[in-house]
C-alpha positions in Angstrom: 19.3 30.6 16.1 18.6 26.9 17.1 14.9 26.3 18.6 14.4 24.8 22.0 12.9 22.3 20.4 15.8 21.5 18.4 18.1 21.3 21.7 15.6 19.3 23.3 15.5 16.4 20.4 19.7 17.0 20.5 19.5 16.3 23.9 17.5 13.5 24.0 19.0 11.7 21.2 22.8 12.6 23.0 21.2 10.6 25.9 20.0 7.4 24.2 23.5 7.5 22.3 25.4 7.1 25.7 23.2 4.5 27.1 23.4 2.5 23.6 27.3 3.2 23.6 27.6 2.0 27.2 25.6 -1.3 26.4 27.3 -2.3 23.5 31.0 -1.1 23.4 32.0 -3.6 25.8 31.2 -6.1 23.5 32.0 -5.0 20.2 34.5 -2.4 21.3 35.2 1.2 19.4 33.4 -0.2 15.8 30.1 -0.7 17.4 27.0 0.5 15.9 26.0 4.2 16.9 22.5 5.5 17.8 21.5 8.2 15.1 24.8 6.9 13.1 25.0 8.3 9.9 25.8 5.4 6.8 25.8 5.9 3.2 23.4 3.2 1.4 23.3 2.5 -2.4 20.4 3.5 -3.6 19.8 0.2 -6.4 20.6 -2.0 -3.4 17.5 -0.8 -1.3 14.9 -2.5 -2.7 13.3 -4.1 0.2 11.4 -3.2 3.4 11.1 -4.9 6.9 7.8 -5.9 7.4 8.7 -6.2 11.5 7.6 -2.4 12.8 10.9 -1.4 14.7 11.1 2.1 16.3 14.0 4.7 15.6 14.6 4.4 19.6 16.8 1.1 18.6 18.9 3.2 15.8 22.6 1.4 16.2 20.9 -1.6 18.4 22.8 -4.9 17.4 20.1 -7.1 17.5 19.9 -11.2 16.7 16.8 -13.1 15.8 14.9 -13.4 12.6 13.6 -9.9 12.5 15.0 -9.2 9.1 13.3 -12.3 7.2 10.0 -11.3 6.8 10.3 -8.1 4.3 8.3 -6.5 1.0 9.1 -4.8 -2.2 9.4 -1.1 -1.5 7.0 -0.8 -4.4 4.5 -2.3 -2.2 4.6 0.7 0.3 1.7 3.1 -0.7 3.8 6.3 -0.4 6.4 5.0 -2.0 4.7 3.6 -5.0 2.5 6.7 -5.8 5.6 8.9 -5.1 7.5 7.2 -7.7 4.2 7.2 -10.1 4.1 10.9 -9.8 7.7 11.7 -10.3 8.6 9.0 -12.7 5.5 8.5 -14.4 4.1 11.7 -14.6 0.4 10.9 -13.1 -1.1 13.6 -10.8 -1.2 13.5 -6.7 -4.6 12.4 -7.3 -4.2 10.1 -10.5 -1.3 8.3 -8.5 -3.8 7.8 -5.3 -1.5 10.0 -2.8 -4.4 12.4 -1.7 -6.7 9.0 -1.6 -4.3 7.1 1.1 -3.4 10.1 2.9 -7.5 10.6 3.5 -8.1 6.8 4.6 -4.8 7.6 7.4 -6.3 10.3 8.7 -10.1 8.8 8.6 -8.4 5.7 10.5 -6.1 7.5 12.9 -8.8 10.3 13.7 -6.4 12.9 13.4 -3.7 14.6 11.6 -1.3 12.5 9.6 2.1 13.6 8.9 1.3 16.9 10.0 -2.0 17.5 7.6 -5.6 16.7 8.6 -7.4 17.8 5.7 -7.2 17.8 1.8 -6.2 21.4 1.7 -3.3 20.5 3.8 -2.5 17.6 1.6 -2.6 19.0 -1.2 -0.2 22.0 0.2 1.9 19.4 1.5 2.6 17.7 -1.9 3.5 20.9 -3.5 6.0 21.2 -1.1 7.4 17.5 -2.0 7.6 18.9 -5.4 9.6 21.4 -4.7 12.0 19.5 -2.6 12.3 16.9 -5.6 13.2 19.8 -8.0 15.8 21.0 -5.4 17.1 17.7 -4.8 17.3 17.7 -8.7 19.6 20.6 -9.0 21.6 19.7 -5.9 22.3 16.0 -7.2 22.1 14.8 -4.1 20.3 13.9 -0.8 21.1 16.4 1.9 22.0 14.7 5.3 19.8 15.7 8.5 22.2 18.0 9.8 22.4 19.8 6.5 18.6 20.4 6.6 17.7 21.1 9.9 20.6 23.1 11.4 21.3 21.0 14.3 20.5 17.4 14.1 22.2 14.6 16.5 24.1 12.9 13.8 21.5 11.9 10.9 18.6 11.5 13.6 15.1 12.0 11.4 16.8 10.6 8.4 16.1 7.4 6.4 15.9 4.6 8.5 18.1 1.7 7.2 18.4 -1.5 9.0 21.1 -3.9 7.9 19.8 -7.7 7.3 22.2 -10.7 8.2 23.7 -10.7 5.3 24.3 -7.0 5.2 22.2 -5.2 2.6 20.2 -2.5 3.5 16.9 -2.5 4.5 14.3 0.1 4.4 12.8 0.6 8.1 9.4 2.3 6.9 10.8 5.7 7.9 11.7 8.6 5.4 9.3 7.1 2.5 9.2 10.4 0.5 13.2 11.2 0.5 13.4 7.2 -0.3 11.5 7.5 -3.0 12.9 10.8 -4.1 16.3 9.3 -4.1 14.7 6.5 -6.5 13.3 8.6 -8.8 16.1 10.8 -9.6 18.4 7.6 -9.7 21.0 8.8 -7.0 23.8 6.4 -6.8 23.7 6.9 -2.6 21.8 8.7 -0.1 22.6 9.7 3.6 20.6 7.3 6.1 20.0 7.2 9.9 21.1 3.6 10.9 18.3 1.3 12.3 19.1 -1.8 13.8 21.9 -4.4 12.6 21.8 -8.1 12.6 25.0 -9.4 14.2 26.1 -10.9 11.0 25.9 -7.9 9.3 28.8 -6.2 11.6 31.5 -7.1 9.3 29.7 -4.6 6.4 29.7 -1.8 8.8 33.0 0.0 7.2 31.4 0.0 3.5 28.5 2.0 5.2 30.4 4.1 7.1 32.4 5.3 4.1 31.4 8.6 2.5 30.8 8.2 -1.1 33.4 9.6 -3.8 
């Protein structure tokens, strides 16, 4: 049975998708990028993240400008760095810096971050992430948002990936743990929610829409 919350999220995303489609279809035709569209990203190509924070609400938006010029290596992002240190190098979550980082974010926000608000909840969360990591190893791939949640509008809530002016994937700073899992396992591809698309990247859309294999 689908919860009311999931139904409302689905409705919200459907409305946003309709608005974007009406806005862009006249200009880009049937091939226009879609809100929350699922794309398939080569894991080995996703090595950088956008420094500019761009909301998921702009998913599928064709956006010109220099938003993709400022970037950083994904290993500079604390959540990804300590996940890789734990899963690839065998450090404990504590030694990798996960607990310290999360407690710092909670203190800065004066409230819960990622659904946790104290050390006990942080430890429980990372135990669950270890279980997810182990399951994905058995599966041999990351599952789509629809497979995980039962009802999801396209790939809403998935790893957020923007397409820069040259076409390569640029991490949109949402879905850190899942991206780290894909990197740690060395999966060839992973499903992602399309972020914003630079106009120069439009010719590359077909490549990202193709399901691997």
